[in-house]
Backbone as numpy.savetxt, mean C-alpha at the origin, in Angstrom:
# Nx Ny Nz CAx CAy CAz Cx Cy Cz
-5.87 19.05 -24.10 -6.08 17.79 -24.25 -4.48 17.03 -24.10
-3.92 17.67 -24.89 -2.35 17.04 -25.27 -1.58 16.80 -23.70
-1.80 17.79 -22.92 -1.47 17.77 -21.42 -1.91 17.02 -20.71
-3.10 16.64 -20.74 -3.97 15.50 -20.10 -3.26 14.32 -20.68
-3.28 14.04 -21.99 -2.35 12.59 -22.66 -1.30 12.50 -22.14
-0.12 13.36 -21.83 0.92 13.27 -21.46 1.01 12.76 -19.98
0.20 13.02 -19.10 0.11 12.74 -17.72 -0.73 11.68 -17.79
-1.45 11.08 -18.59 -1.71 9.96 -18.59 -0.85 8.99 -18.90
-0.07 9.15 -19.94 1.39 8.37 -20.37 1.68 8.07 -18.81
2.34 9.47 -18.35 3.25 8.94 -16.97 2.29 8.30 -15.92
1.17 8.45 -15.90 0.22 7.66 -15.21 0.37 6.28 -15.32
0.74 5.85 -16.78 0.72 4.33 -17.21 2.24 3.91 -16.67
2.94 4.66 -16.55 4.29 4.13 -16.02 4.47 4.24 -14.63
3.62 5.07 -13.91 3.98 4.95 -12.44 2.91 3.70 -12.11
1.75 3.36 -12.48 1.27 2.38 -12.69 1.89 0.74 -12.71
2.60 0.81 -13.94 3.72 -0.24 -14.14 4.68 -0.45 -13.17
5.11 0.72 -12.79 6.10 0.63 -11.58 5.33 0.10 -10.11
4.27 0.68 -9.96 3.73 0.13 -8.92 3.21 -1.39 -9.00
2.99 -1.71 -10.17 2.89 -3.28 -10.46 3.77 -4.06 -10.32
4.91 -3.70 -10.36 6.06 -4.49 -10.47 6.73 -4.52 -9.18
5.72 -4.53 -8.04 6.19 -4.64 -6.52 7.09 -6.25 -6.45
6.40 -7.33 -7.18 6.73 -8.50 -7.13 8.47 -8.89 -7.51
8.30 -8.17 -8.53 9.70 -8.38 -9.74 10.78 -7.72 -8.77
10.64 -6.70 -7.88 11.63 -6.36 -6.85 11.51 -6.66 -5.51
11.03 -8.16 -5.52 11.21 -8.87 -4.20 10.41 -8.26 -3.01
9.07 -7.66 -3.78 7.73 -7.30 -2.64 8.54 -6.41 -1.80
9.10 -5.45 -2.49 9.86 -4.18 -1.73 8.39 -2.92 -1.39
7.17 -3.62 -1.62 6.29 -2.63 -1.19 6.16 -1.28 -2.06
6.75 -0.95 -3.40 6.69 0.26 -4.13 5.36 0.44 -4.58
4.23 -0.77 -4.47 2.80 -0.07 -5.17 2.01 0.05 -3.97
2.66 0.39 -2.51 1.79 0.83 -1.73 0.96 2.24 -1.79
0.00 2.49 -1.32 -0.67 3.50 -1.67 -0.02 4.99 -1.36
1.02 4.97 -0.05 1.58 6.08 0.07 2.74 6.49 -1.14
3.30 5.39 -1.84 4.37 5.66 -2.62 3.76 6.05 -3.95
2.50 5.28 -4.08 2.07 5.76 -5.44 1.24 7.14 -5.44
0.31 7.56 -4.42 0.00 8.76 -4.17 0.92 9.99 -4.55
1.97 9.61 -3.91 3.10 10.53 -3.72 3.74 11.12 -5.28
3.69 10.12 -5.75 4.27 9.84 -7.45 3.29 10.57 -8.06
2.15 10.42 -7.95 0.99 11.19 -8.48 0.63 12.62 -8.16
1.07 13.05 -6.95 1.11 14.49 -6.37 2.13 14.97 -6.97
3.31 14.28 -7.48 4.50 14.99 -7.89 4.32 15.65 -9.22
3.58 14.45 -10.15 3.25 14.52 -11.50 2.13 15.90 -11.38
1.08 15.88 -10.93 0.22 16.64 -10.86 0.07 18.18 -10.17
1.70 18.17 -9.75 1.99 19.50 -9.08 1.42 19.62 -7.72
0.88 18.62 -6.92 0.74 18.71 -5.12 0.96 17.99 -4.86
2.46 17.72 -4.50 3.06 16.45 -3.63 2.33 16.86 -2.28
2.14 17.42 -1.63 1.65 17.78 -0.22 0.13 16.79 -0.29
-0.76 17.00 -0.96 -1.99 16.37 -0.96 -1.88 15.19 -1.69
-1.09 14.50 -2.44 -0.77 13.34 -2.46 -0.27 12.58 -1.55
0.47 13.14 -0.57 1.25 12.43 0.48 0.00 12.29 1.56
-0.87 13.10 1.76 -1.90 13.15 2.58 -2.91 12.11 2.17
-3.54 12.14 0.90 -4.16 11.03 0.30 -3.59 9.71 0.54
-2.38 9.59 0.17 -1.65 8.24 0.36 -1.48 7.59 1.88
-1.70 8.51 2.68 -1.39 8.42 4.16 -3.06 7.89 4.58
-3.69 8.59 4.07 -5.20 8.19 4.44 -5.45 7.02 3.70
-4.88 6.63 2.63 -5.23 5.05 2.43 -4.55 3.90 2.76
-3.54 4.45 3.37 -2.74 3.43 4.18 -3.41 3.09 5.20
-4.05 3.67 5.91 -4.84 3.39 7.19 -6.15 2.70 6.78
-6.55 2.59 5.61 -7.31 1.84 4.74 -6.76 0.46 4.73
-5.82 0.44 4.07 -5.03 -1.10 3.60 -4.06 -1.15 4.49
-3.84 -1.09 5.56 -2.81 -1.65 6.70 -2.59 -2.69 6.52
-3.58 -3.57 6.62 -3.48 -4.89 6.86 -3.80 -5.69 5.33
-3.62 -5.05 4.27 -3.93 -5.62 2.59 -2.62 -6.12 2.32
-1.94 -6.94 2.34 -0.88 -7.83 1.78 -1.09 -9.18 1.32
-0.69 -9.45 -0.12 -0.84 -10.87 -0.43 -0.09 -11.78 -0.13
-0.99 -12.84 0.73 -0.28 -14.29 1.13 -0.93 -15.41 0.88
0.01 -15.98 0.13 -0.84 -16.98 -0.73 -1.43 -16.82 -1.78
-2.72 -17.52 -1.78 -3.66 -17.25 -2.64 -4.58 -16.13 -2.19
-4.52 -15.75 -0.86 -5.28 -14.51 -0.55 -5.04 -13.32 -1.55
-5.93 -12.77 -2.04 -5.61 -12.01 -2.96 -6.22 -10.48 -2.63
-5.75 -9.34 -1.82 -6.47 -8.18 -1.28 -7.09 -7.39 -2.51
-7.57 -6.56 -2.34 -7.80 -5.32 -3.28 -6.92 -4.56 -3.78
-6.99 -3.97 -5.08 -5.85 -3.50 -5.65 -5.69 -2.24 -5.56
-4.98 -2.08 -4.41 -4.43 -0.83 -3.74 -3.67 -0.13 -4.62
-3.05 -0.45 -5.52 -2.13 0.21 -6.46 -3.04 1.40 -7.38
-4.17 0.68 -7.84 -4.64 1.43 -8.84 -5.90 2.55 -7.80
-6.31 1.99 -7.01 -6.97 2.85 -6.02 -6.46 4.01 -5.45
-5.16 3.54 -5.23 -4.37 5.03 -4.65 -3.77 6.02 -5.76
-3.56 5.27 -6.93 -3.29 6.15 -7.95 -4.47 7.13 -8.61
-5.76 6.35 -8.82 -6.92 7.09 -9.30 -7.49 7.96 -7.82
-7.44 7.61 -6.72 -8.27 8.24 -5.77 -7.17 9.34 -5.21
-5.70 9.28 -5.57 -5.00 10.73 -5.48 -5.27 11.79 -6.58
-5.53 11.08 -7.75 -5.18 12.23 -8.66 -6.77 12.89 -8.63
-7.74 12.26 -8.46 -9.10 12.97 -8.32 -9.19 13.84 -7.44
-8.81 13.93 -5.97 -8.76 14.91 -4.87 -8.07 15.87 -5.50
-6.74 15.60 -5.96 -5.70 16.75 -6.55 -6.54 17.71 -7.77
-6.91 16.76 -8.43 -7.74 17.36 -9.65 -8.92 18.39 -9.42
-9.78 17.68 -8.52 -10.96 18.15 -8.45 -11.09 19.21 -7.24
-9.89 19.32 -6.25 -9.69 19.99 -5.31 -10.78 19.51 -4.20
-10.82 18.26 -3.94 -11.89 17.75 -2.93 -10.89 17.78 -1.49
-11.51 17.07 -0.90 -10.45 16.93 0.46 -10.01 15.56 0.18
-8.71 15.35 1.00 -8.02 13.77 1.12 -8.90 12.93 1.05
-9.76 13.02 2.32 -10.51 12.15 2.69 -11.07 11.32 1.75
-11.76 12.14 0.82 -12.31 11.99 -0.01 -11.74 10.70 -1.20
-10.55 10.72 -1.35 -9.94 9.72 -1.68 -10.23 8.35 -1.58
-10.89 8.24 -0.30 -11.28 6.64 -0.19 -12.69 6.41 -0.76
-13.46 7.44 -1.03 -14.51 7.07 -1.46 -14.53 6.38 -3.20
-13.24 6.99 -3.72 -13.42 6.35 -5.23 -12.15 5.08 -5.30
-11.51 5.14 -4.06 -10.05 4.11 -4.17 -10.85 2.93 -3.78
-11.61 2.84 -2.94 -12.01 1.42 -2.51 -12.81 0.72 -3.67
-13.79 1.27 -4.09 -14.58 0.56 -5.25 -13.74 0.22 -6.38
-12.74 1.24 -6.70 -11.82 0.95 -7.81 -10.73 -0.01 -7.75
-10.43 -0.15 -6.43 -9.51 -1.19 -6.08 -10.25 -2.46 -6.00
-11.61 -2.79 -5.94 -12.19 -3.97 -5.92 -12.31 -4.26 -7.37
-12.59 -3.57 -8.30 -12.91 -3.67 -9.52 -11.68 -4.30 -10.19
-10.71 -3.37 -9.69 -9.07 -3.91 -10.42 -8.58 -5.29 -9.68
-9.43 -5.57 -8.56 -8.74 -6.97 -8.08 -9.46 -7.97 -9.17
-10.39 -7.71 -9.52 -11.17 -8.66 -10.02 -10.47 -9.18 -11.38
-10.04 -7.68 -12.32 -9.05 -8.07 -13.53 -7.79 -8.61 -13.03
-7.17 -8.37 -11.90 -5.93 -9.35 -11.96 -6.28 -10.69 -11.30
-7.52 -10.72 -10.60 -7.85 -12.39 -10.77 -8.04 -13.15 -11.95
-8.55 -12.41 -12.83 -9.07 -12.98 -14.19 -7.58 -13.46 -14.65
-6.64 -12.48 -14.69 -5.12 -12.73 -15.18 -4.57 -13.93 -14.44
-4.60 -14.07 -13.42 -3.96 -14.91 -12.71 -4.79 -16.40 -12.69
-6.15 -16.50 -13.08 -6.73 -17.73 -13.24 -6.63 -18.34 -14.46
-6.76 -17.25 -15.46 -6.78 -18.22 -16.82 -5.72 -17.81 -17.86
-4.94 -16.69 -17.64 -3.67 -16.20 -18.61 -2.67 -16.54 -18.14
-2.00 -16.51 -16.84 -0.90 -16.86 -16.11 -0.82 -18.36 -16.20
-1.99 -19.17 -15.77 -1.41 -20.83 -15.89 -1.34 -21.17 -17.42
-1.49 -20.94 -18.21 -1.05 -21.25 -19.71 0.15 -20.68 -20.09
0.48 -19.59 -19.48 2.05 -19.54 -19.61 2.98 -20.40 -18.65
2.51 -20.79 -17.38 3.15 -21.54 -16.90 3.10 -23.12 -17.34
2.14 -23.23 -17.87 2.14 -24.70 -18.85 3.20 -24.62 -19.64
3.31 -23.67 -20.32 4.61 -23.44 -21.36 5.84 -23.75 -20.76
5.97 -22.91 -19.52 7.09 -22.98 -18.77 7.38 -24.35 -18.30
6.30 -25.46 -17.93 6.52 -26.37 -17.61 7.42 -27.28 -18.76
6.80 -27.22 -19.93 7.33 -27.92 -21.42 8.83 -27.73 -21.20
9.23 -26.42 -21.06 10.24 -26.00 -21.02 11.29 -26.75 -19.91
10.80 -26.82 -18.86 11.58 -27.21 -17.58 11.62 -28.85 -17.73
10.67 -29.46 -18.57 10.63 -30.91 -19.17 12.25 -31.21 -20.01
12.16 -30.05 -20.63 13.35 -30.42 -21.73 14.87 -29.46 -20.95
14.70 -29.05 -19.88 15.98 -28.80 -19.25 16.15 -27.50 -19.96
15.32 -26.57 -20.49 15.67 -25.51 -20.98 15.32 -24.31 -19.84
16.04 -23.90 -19.17 16.22 -22.87 -17.94 16.01 -21.66 -18.87
16.39 -21.09 -19.93 16.50 -19.59 -20.53 14.95 -19.64 -21.13
14.24 -20.74 -21.33 12.96 -20.83 -21.65 12.07 -20.36 -20.47
12.31 -21.24 -19.31 11.46 -20.90 -18.24 11.56 -19.64 -17.67
12.80 -18.97 -17.78 13.05 -17.67 -17.53 11.98 -16.70 -18.31
12.27 -17.14 -19.61 11.17 -15.97 -20.75 9.93 -16.31 -20.33
9.47 -17.16 -20.06 7.97 -17.56 -19.36 7.82 -16.58 -18.20
8.85 -16.51 -17.11 8.62 -15.93 -16.03 8.24 -14.41 -16.32
9.45 -14.06 -17.14 9.41 -12.57 -17.43 7.92 -12.21 -18.61
7.29 -13.11 -19.02 6.25 -12.62 -19.92 5.17 -12.67 -18.92
5.17 -13.78 -17.92 3.91 -13.55 -17.04 4.01 -12.17 -16.47
4.79 -11.46 -15.91 4.83 -10.38 -15.32 4.36 -9.48 -16.28
4.95 -9.28 -17.58 4.47 -8.27 -18.65 3.25 -8.42 -19.19
2.57 -9.78 -18.94 0.96 -10.22 -19.59 0.56 -9.49 -18.34
0.84 -9.28 -17.05 0.20 -8.77 -15.85 -0.13 -7.42 -15.92
1.55 -6.65 -16.02 1.34 -5.27 -15.65 0.81 -4.44 -16.68
1.01 -4.82 -18.09 0.69 -3.80 -19.07 -0.81 -3.42 -19.06
-1.73 -4.77 -19.15 -3.01 -4.41 -19.28 -3.64 -3.65 -18.17
-3.06 -3.93 -16.63 -3.57 -3.24 -15.41 -3.00 -1.96 -15.60
-1.83 -1.73 -15.66 -1.55 -0.28 -16.15 -2.22 0.57 -17.08
-2.19 -0.21 -18.11 -3.17 0.93 -19.48 -4.63 1.06 -18.91
-4.98 0.14 -17.73 -6.69 0.45 -17.92 -6.65 1.63 -16.58
-5.34 1.46 -15.95 -5.20 2.68 -14.96 -5.43 4.23 -15.65
-4.36 3.95 -16.45 -3.92 4.96 -17.64 -5.38 5.71 -18.36
-6.07 4.66 -18.58 -7.38 5.23 -19.88 -8.30 5.60 -18.68
-8.49 4.97 -17.44 -9.45 5.42 -16.57 -8.99 7.05 -15.86
-7.82 7.29 -16.08 -7.49 8.65 -15.29 -7.64 9.74 -16.58
-7.43 9.47 -17.94 -7.80 9.87 -19.01 -8.77 10.19 -19.14
-10.01 9.33 -19.36 -11.57 9.11 -19.87 -12.29 9.19 -18.48
-11.64 9.14 -17.53 -12.85 8.88 -16.38 -12.69 10.26 -15.52
-12.00 10.87 -15.15 -11.91 11.97 -14.26 -13.05 12.95 -14.57
-13.36 13.50 -15.58 -14.62 14.18 -15.90 -16.01 13.56 -15.37
-16.01 12.17 -15.74 -17.35 11.49 -15.39 -17.41 11.52 -13.89
-16.31 10.82 -13.33 -15.97 10.52 -11.90 -16.44 11.65 -11.17
-15.97 13.07 -11.35 -16.30 14.35 -11.06 -17.73 14.81 -10.96
-18.38 14.10 -12.11 -19.99 14.64 -12.06 -20.57 13.58 -11.36
-19.87 12.43 -11.45 -20.90 11.25 -10.47 -20.90 11.98 -8.91
-19.76 12.39 -8.38 -19.25 12.91 -7.33 -20.18 14.09 -6.87
-20.17 14.86 -7.61 -21.01 16.01 -7.74 -22.63 15.86 -7.64
-23.08 14.50 -8.05 -24.38 14.55 -8.16 -24.76 13.64 -6.68
-23.92 13.53 -6.06 -24.57 12.37 -4.84 -24.99 13.36 -4.04
-26.30 13.09 -3.35 -26.93 13.69 -2.34 -26.26 14.24 -1.45
-26.42 15.26 -0.67 -25.66 15.72 0.48 -25.97 15.14 1.87
-27.14 14.27 2.13 -27.10 13.09 3.03 -26.43 12.07 2.76
-26.20 11.58 1.53 -25.39 10.65 1.08 -24.01 10.79 1.42
-23.59 11.90 1.21 -22.26 12.21 1.17 -21.85 12.47 2.43
-22.65 13.12 3.29 -22.45 13.24 4.91 -22.38 11.78 5.63
-23.11 10.82 4.87 -22.98 9.45 5.65 -21.47 8.93 4.83
-21.38 9.09 3.47 -19.97 8.65 3.15 -18.43 8.96 4.09
-18.90 10.51 4.52 -17.69 11.12 5.35 -17.66 10.14 6.49
-18.43 10.11 7.35 -18.51 9.08 8.62 -17.88 7.98 8.24
-18.37 7.24 7.40 -17.82 5.91 6.76 -16.20 6.13 6.47
-16.28 7.21 5.84 -14.18 7.60 5.63 -13.74 7.64 6.87
-14.24 8.30 8.10 -13.56 8.25 9.23 -13.49 7.00 9.87
-14.33 6.13 9.70 -14.53 4.57 10.29 -13.33 3.46 9.52
-13.44 3.88 8.38 -12.84 2.83 7.69 -11.48 2.50 8.06
-10.45 3.96 8.28 -9.09 3.70 8.53 -9.08 3.03 9.89
-9.96 3.55 11.15 -10.01 2.67 12.42 -9.93 1.36 12.16
-10.77 0.66 11.56 -10.90 -0.77 10.92 -9.46 -1.09 10.44
-8.67 -0.43 9.81 -7.66 -0.71 9.21 -6.42 -0.88 10.37
-6.61 0.00 11.47 -5.87 0.28 12.33 -5.89 -0.91 13.07
-7.33 -1.32 13.46 -7.55 -2.62 14.33 -7.16 -3.75 13.67
-7.27 -3.38 12.30 -6.59 -4.96 11.70 -4.99 -5.05 12.21
-4.31 -4.30 11.81 -2.98 -4.11 11.86 -2.72 -4.38 13.65
-3.24 -3.85 14.41 -3.05 -4.02 15.91 -3.39 -5.38 16.44
-4.40 -5.99 15.65 -4.39 -7.23 16.23 -3.80 -8.11 15.72
-2.90 -7.84 14.75 -1.94 -9.01 14.18 -0.62 -8.72 15.20
0.04 -7.82 15.36 0.94 -7.56 16.43 0.83 -7.32 17.64
-0.31 -7.11 18.31 -0.52 -6.96 19.65 -0.33 -8.03 20.21
0.30 -8.02 21.55 0.42 -9.37 22.22 0.59 -9.04 23.71
1.01 -9.95 25.03 0.87 -9.26 26.27 2.00 -8.44 26.27
3.18 -8.55 25.75 4.54 -7.82 25.90 4.24 -6.52 25.08
3.62 -6.38 23.96 3.44 -5.03 23.53 2.17 -4.04 23.72
1.04 -4.86 24.16 -0.13 -3.97 24.60 0.29 -2.97 25.48
0.92 -2.90 26.38 1.35 -1.77 27.30 2.09 -0.69 26.52
2.97 -0.76 25.36 3.30 0.49 24.72 2.32 0.95 23.79
1.15 0.39 23.55 0.10 0.64 22.34 -0.42 2.08 23.46
-0.84 1.59 24.41 -1.81 2.27 25.66 -0.63 3.40 26.25
0.42 3.15 26.06 1.56 4.27 26.42 1.54 5.31 25.60
1.50 4.98 24.12 1.24 6.05 23.06 0.06 6.65 23.14
-0.91 5.98 23.32 -2.24 6.62 23.59 -2.50 7.73 24.36
-1.94 7.41 25.61 -2.25 8.45 26.79 -1.26 9.25 26.50
0.30 9.29 26.11 0.97 10.28 25.79 0.37 11.30 24.53
-0.28 10.94 23.30 -1.06 11.59 22.86 -2.18 12.57 23.28
-3.10 11.54 23.86 -4.04 12.09 24.02 -4.43 13.38 25.40
-3.30 12.85 26.28 -3.14 13.71 27.38 -2.08 14.67 27.46
-0.94 14.30 26.96 -0.10 15.19 26.91 0.50 15.74 25.73
-0.46 15.39 24.85 -0.72 16.47 23.38 0.69 16.15 22.45
1.52 14.87 22.77 2.85 14.74 22.15 2.17 14.58 20.48
3.16 15.09 19.69 2.99 15.03 18.15 3.14 13.63 17.77
2.50 12.89 16.49 2.99 11.88 15.99 4.57 11.43 15.92
5.18 12.71 15.35 6.58 12.39 15.31 7.46 12.17 16.53
7.09 12.92 17.21 7.56 12.73 18.84 7.38 11.23 19.52
6.18 11.06 19.10 5.98 9.44 19.61 6.80 8.45 18.82
7.03 8.99 17.48 7.83 7.73 16.67 9.00 7.55 17.27
9.58 9.14 17.60 11.18 9.16 18.17 11.38 8.43 19.27
9.92 8.39 20.29 10.10 7.65 21.86 10.27 6.34 21.49
9.31 5.68 20.33 9.22 4.37 20.25 10.37 3.83 19.72
11.07 4.37 18.90 12.48 4.00 18.26 13.47 3.95 19.24
13.49 4.99 20.32 14.39 4.81 21.68 13.82 3.61 22.15
12.75 3.01 22.49 12.48 2.43 23.19 12.92 0.96 22.74
12.49 0.76 21.27 12.79 -0.42 20.61 14.51 -0.85 20.42
15.41 0.51 20.60 16.56 0.22 20.72 17.21 -0.03 21.82
16.46 0.39 23.15 16.91 -0.01 24.40 16.89 -1.73 24.62
15.53 -1.89 23.69 14.90 -3.36 24.09 15.91 -4.25 23.09
16.16 -4.00 22.38 17.02 -4.76 21.25 18.69 -5.10 21.99
19.18 -3.81 22.21 20.63 -3.82 22.74 20.52 -4.56 23.90
19.42 -4.49 24.94 19.42 -4.78 26.14 19.73 -6.45 26.02
18.53 -7.00 24.89 18.24 -8.51 24.90 19.64 -9.04 24.34
20.17 -8.15 23.35 21.49 -8.67 22.74 22.41 -9.04 23.74
23.07 -7.96 24.44 23.88 -8.06 25.71 23.36 -9.53 26.61
22.11 -9.80 26.84 22.00 -10.81 27.87 22.26 -12.01 27.17
22.05 -12.09 25.85 22.09 -13.11 24.90 23.79 -13.32 24.99
24.69 -12.49 24.73 26.06 -12.50 24.47 26.35 -13.24 26.09
26.07 -12.68 27.28 26.49 -13.07 28.35 25.96 -14.90 28.65
25.01 -15.25 28.27 24.35 -16.25 28.20 25.08 -17.26 27.47
25.35 -16.94 26.54 26.01 -18.00 25.34 27.39 -18.24 25.97
28.13 -17.26 26.57 29.57 -17.51 27.09 29.70 -18.11 28.16
28.08 -18.59 29.04 28.25 -19.10 30.32 28.69 -18.30 31.38
28.35 -16.95 30.94 28.68 -16.28 32.60 30.10 -15.92 32.44
30.58 -14.81 32.80 32.03 -14.07 33.21 32.11 -14.13 34.62
33.49 -14.15 34.95 33.66 -13.96 36.17 34.07 -12.52 36.28
33.61 -11.61 37.28 33.97 -10.13 37.16 34.55 -10.07 39.07
35.68 -9.28 39.17 36.26 -8.91 40.29 35.47 -7.99 40.77
34.58 -6.98 39.70 33.98 -5.59 40.40 32.77 -6.01 41.20
32.78 -6.19 42.14 31.36 -6.09 42.98 30.38 -5.17 42.88
30.93 -4.26 42.01 29.69 -3.22 42.16 29.03 -3.22 40.64
């Protein structure tokens, strides 16, 4: 029990670190791959943590907070999903079964904080701004960060401490026919995530590279790492080729006696 309490405390700091994403200039430290890897290190199974995080990344590839759009809280979902998989010995893909509903519930708490608590702090910051008190505005800014981070991280740690046995019993009680259906859904959801990100980045200039990667993987059995290296080479070639063209155009062309 003491060991579980210690792990719950570390989970609190992992969650707090993930929720400080905006504090670190939106550096994506709260993404599932990073959170699940840290959980894997804590629980002594980093490999499973990385696999679970990679699976969840496919689910939330296109999930980014943009303006007033607040996606599901993938930070809490990744932490608890990876912890469940590692502690119960379930398949890494089963992390999706827990992570998606947890992320949705956690997003509701985050929205509550954003709609009711943070505006009160913002109003106080406005009063400091009217007085020209820059230090007061800064204090309100950091207070808003702390007010959001601590409750959310505490809930994640509490769910880890109290909820893992309950979650395991609930999952074990799921009928086999429903579990099989969820397995199929687990395979479909990452495909939807890939389709979402492909739709955002794909255009007439890049779609040929997408199909090239598919053909090389499907028919030539080139592994993902090899495809990534090939893609990096293509990107470097296109970048430096376009850069050289831009230099020539900016200089108005150069006379060259070399006819070859």
